[in-house]
N, CA and C atoms as a LAMMPS dump frame, in Angstrom:
ITEM: TIMESTEP
0
ITEM: NUMBER OF ATOMS
216
ITEM: BOX BOUNDS ff ff ff
-5.0000000000000000e+02 5.0000000000000000e+02
-5.0000000000000000e+02 5.0000000000000000e+02
-5.0000000000000000e+02 5.0000000000000000e+02
ITEM: ATOMS id mol type element x y z
1 1 1 N 0.825 -1.152 0
2 1 2 C 0 0 0
3 1 3 C 0.89 1.243 0
4 2 1 N 0.697 2.11 -0.951
5 2 2 C 1.532 3.292 -1.054
6 2 3 C 0.802 4.502 -0.468
7 3 1 N 1.568 5.419 0.045
8 3 2 C 1.017 6.63 0.63
9 3 3 C 0.931 7.689 -0.463
10 4 1 N -0.229 8.285 -0.622
11 4 2 C -0.431 9.327 -1.622
12 4 3 C -0.024 10.655 -1.013
13 5 1 N 0.919 11.331 -1.663
14 5 2 C 1.388 12.617 -1.164
15 5 3 C 0.531 13.726 -1.765
16 6 1 N -0.065 14.502 -0.905
17 6 2 C -0.85 15.657 -1.332
18 6 3 C -0.278 16.858 -0.597
19 7 1 N 0.103 17.881 -1.364
20 7 2 C 0.682 19.056 -0.732
21 7 3 C -0.399 19.856 -0.017
22 8 1 N 0.053 20.681 0.871
23 8 2 C -0.885 21.509 1.63
24 8 3 C -1.622 22.467 0.694
25 9 1 N -0.934 23 -0.28
26 9 2 C -1.539 23.92 -1.234
27 9 3 C -2.652 23.225 -2.031
28 10 1 N -2.401 21.999 -2.466
29 10 2 C -3.407 21.244 -3.203
30 10 3 C -4.61 20.948 -2.322
31 11 1 N -4.357 20.581 -1.089
32 11 2 C -5.436 20.272 -0.161
33 11 3 C -6.291 21.514 0.111
34 12 1 N -5.647 22.664 0.318
35 12 2 C -6.391 23.896 0.557
36 12 3 C -7.169 24.331 -0.679
37 13 1 N -6.592 24.15 -1.855
38 13 2 C -7.285 24.507 -3.09
39 13 3 C -8.514 23.635 -3.295
40 14 1 N -8.379 22.351 -3.03
41 14 2 C -9.526 21.441 -3.163
42 14 3 C -10.617 21.782 -2.149
43 15 1 N -10.216 22.101 -0.939
44 15 2 C -11.196 22.471 0.085
45 15 3 C -11.916 23.764 -0.301
46 16 1 N -11.188 24.708 -0.874
47 16 2 C -11.804 25.969 -1.301
48 16 3 C -12.789 25.745 -2.439
49 17 1 N -12.457 24.879 -3.371
50 17 2 C -13.354 24.582 -4.487
51 17 3 C -14.612 23.889 -3.978
52 18 1 N -14.459 22.951 -3.092
53 18 2 C -15.621 22.236 -2.549
54 18 3 C -16.504 23.181 -1.743
55 19 1 N -15.896 24.042 -0.935
56 19 2 C -16.668 25.007 -0.151
57 19 3 C -17.376 25.998 -1.056
58 20 1 N -16.683 26.482 -2.067
59 20 2 C -17.3 27.412 -3.017
60 20 3 C -18.466 26.79 -3.76
61 21 1 N -18.315 25.535 -4.158
62 21 2 C -19.399 24.85 -4.852
63 21 3 C -20.603 24.654 -3.932
64 22 1 N -20.348 24.34 -2.68
65 22 2 C -21.448 24.168 -1.728
66 22 3 C -22.173 25.483 -1.486
67 23 1 N -21.431 26.561 -1.364
68 23 2 C -22.057 27.878 -1.165
69 23 3 C -22.838 28.277 -2.407
70 24 1 N -22.271 28.059 -3.575
71 24 2 C -22.959 28.414 -4.814
72 24 3 C -24.233 27.604 -5.003
73 25 1 N -24.239 26.372 -4.525
74 25 2 C -25.424 25.537 -4.664
75 25 3 C -26.529 25.954 -3.706
76 26 1 N -26.182 26.44 -2.529
77 26 2 C -27.201 26.8 -1.543
78 26 3 C -27.599 28.264 -1.59
79 27 1 N -26.812 29.109 -2.231
80 27 2 C -27.091 30.54 -2.24
81 27 3 C -28.397 30.913 -2.936
82 28 1 N -28.737 30.346 -4.089
83 28 2 C -30.006 30.735 -4.719
84 28 3 C -31.23 30.391 -3.861
85 29 1 N -31.135 29.388 -3.043
86 29 2 C -32.264 29.011 -2.197
87 29 3 C -32.358 29.889 -0.962
88 30 1 N -31.31 30.626 -0.671
89 30 2 C -31.328 31.455 0.527
90 30 3 C -31.977 32.798 0.224
91 31 1 N -32.193 33.572 1.253
92 31 2 C -32.796 34.883 1.084
93 31 3 C -31.745 35.968 0.916
94 32 1 N -30.498 35.572 0.715
95 32 2 C -29.446 36.554 0.515
96 32 3 C -29.566 37.237 -0.838
97 33 1 N -30.166 36.551 -1.783
98 33 2 C -30.315 37.113 -3.123
99 33 3 C -31.764 37.497 -3.402
100 34 1 N -32.489 37.888 -2.383
101 34 2 C -33.89 38.227 -2.595
102 34 3 C -33.991 39.53 -3.37
103 35 1 N -34.99 39.595 -4.202
104 35 2 C -35.188 40.819 -4.98
105 35 3 C -35.823 41.879 -4.1
106 36 1 N -35.817 43.121 -4.566
107 36 2 C -36.385 44.203 -3.789
108 36 3 C -37.889 44.043 -3.664
109 37 1 N -38.538 43.519 -4.673
110 37 2 C -39.98 43.32 -4.603
111 37 3 C -40.321 42.285 -3.534
112 38 1 N -39.526 41.255 -3.443
113 38 2 C -39.763 40.246 -2.418
114 38 3 C -39.489 40.835 -1.034
115 39 1 N -38.429 41.586 -0.917
116 39 2 C -38.07 42.161 0.378
117 39 3 C -39.08 43.224 0.801
118 40 1 N -39.656 43.951 -0.159
119 40 2 C -40.607 44.993 0.177
120 40 3 C -41.899 44.407 0.726
121 41 1 N -42.227 43.183 0.351
122 41 2 C -43.457 42.557 0.827
123 41 3 C -43.377 42.121 2.279
124 42 1 N -42.195 41.917 2.782
125 42 2 C -42.009 41.471 4.163
126 42 3 C -41.598 42.654 5.024
127 43 1 N -42.422 42.957 6.031
128 43 2 C -42.097 44.05 6.939
129 43 3 C -41.105 43.526 7.97
130 44 1 N -39.891 44.09 8.029
131 44 2 C -38.895 43.56 8.958
132 44 3 C -39.234 43.845 10.415
133 45 1 N -40.1 44.841 10.672
134 45 2 C -40.461 45.172 12.049
135 45 3 C -41.952 44.899 12.225
136 46 1 N -42.323 43.914 13.019
137 46 2 C -43.727 43.587 13.208
138 46 3 C -44.503 44.737 13.857
139 47 1 N -45.806 44.724 13.686
140 47 2 C -46.664 45.794 14.193
141 47 3 C -46.603 45.889 15.717
142 48 1 N -46.54 44.757 16.407
143 48 2 C -46.5 44.815 17.869
144 48 3 C -45.202 45.443 18.372
145 49 1 N -44.118 45.261 17.643
146 49 2 C -42.852 45.892 18.022
147 49 3 C -42.942 47.402 17.807
148 50 1 N -43.547 47.812 16.68
149 50 2 C -43.72 49.236 16.419
150 50 3 C -44.582 49.88 17.497
151 51 1 N -45.638 49.171 17.916
152 51 2 C -46.521 49.7 18.955
153 51 3 C -45.777 49.832 20.282
154 52 1 N -44.944 48.86 20.605
155 52 2 C -44.162 48.911 21.839
156 52 3 C -43.156 50.058 21.802
157 53 1 N -42.572 50.306 20.651
158 53 2 C -41.618 51.417 20.523
159 53 3 C -42.336 52.743 20.706
160 54 1 N -43.52 52.872 20.097
161 54 2 C -44.287 54.113 20.268
162 54 3 C -44.651 54.348 21.727
163 55 1 N -45.054 53.283 22.437
164 55 2 C -45.375 53.413 23.868
165 55 3 C -44.145 53.833 24.662
166 56 1 N -43.004 53.232 24.356
167 56 2 C -41.773 53.573 25.078
168 56 3 C -41.357 55.01 24.803
169 57 1 N -41.506 55.459 23.564
170 57 2 C -41.148 56.841 23.244
171 57 3 C -42.086 57.825 23.934
172 58 1 N -43.379 57.497 24.003
173 58 2 C -44.329 58.367 24.701
174 58 3 C -44.003 58.42 26.191
175 59 1 N -43.664 57.271 26.77
176 59 2 C -43.289 57.224 28.186
177 59 3 C -42.023 58.044 28.422
178 60 1 N -41.094 57.957 27.509
179 60 2 C -39.84 58.713 27.629
180 60 3 C -40.116 60.217 27.575
181 61 1 N -41.041 60.63 26.692
182 61 2 C -41.391 62.06 26.609
183 61 3 C -42.041 62.523 27.916
184 62 1 N -42.871 61.675 28.534
185 62 2 C -43.512 62.048 29.799
186 62 3 C -42.499 62.118 30.928
187 63 1 N -41.522 61.221 30.92
188 63 2 C -40.536 61.162 31.998
189 63 3 C -39.533 62.305 31.888
190 64 1 N -39.104 62.61 30.694
191 64 2 C -38.058 63.612 30.495
192 64 3 C -38.663 64.981 30.18
193 65 1 N -39.5 65.507 31.069
194 65 2 C -40.126 66.8 30.841
195 65 3 C -39.244 67.95 31.293
196 66 1 N -38.243 67.693 32.121
197 66 2 C -37.377 68.746 32.631
198 66 3 C -37.871 69.32 33.945
199 67 1 N -39.006 68.853 34.419
200 67 2 C -39.544 69.344 35.692
201 67 3 C -39.06 68.442 36.83
202 68 1 N -38.77 68.991 37.969
203 68 2 C -38.377 68.135 39.094
204 68 3 C -39.557 67.281 39.556
205 69 1 N -39.246 66.093 39.985
206 69 2 C -40.282 65.156 40.416
207 69 3 C -40.802 65.503 41.787
208 70 1 N -42.061 65.198 42.03
209 70 2 C -42.649 65.387 43.36
210 70 3 C -42.068 64.378 44.352
211 71 1 N -41.516 63.303 43.817
212 71 2 C -40.954 62.25 44.677
213 71 3 C -39.514 62.534 45.053
214 72 1 N -38.968 63.581 44.577
215 72 2 C -37.598 63.908 44.961
216 72 3 C -36.7 63.651 43.861
């Protein structure tokens, strides 16, 4: 049985080709290449999150009025 000599450069090149092929095969199925029309249909911030942000901003405006508190 003979030992097959493979240089480090050859091994790294083969690994890079295999990794690149795997990425190229899975990339079209991913959402990384989504079109703008597809992305525009999906709201990245849900309505309940927007409502919570509005409540927090209103609370912040009430708290930061610049008037001293009655509680000290």
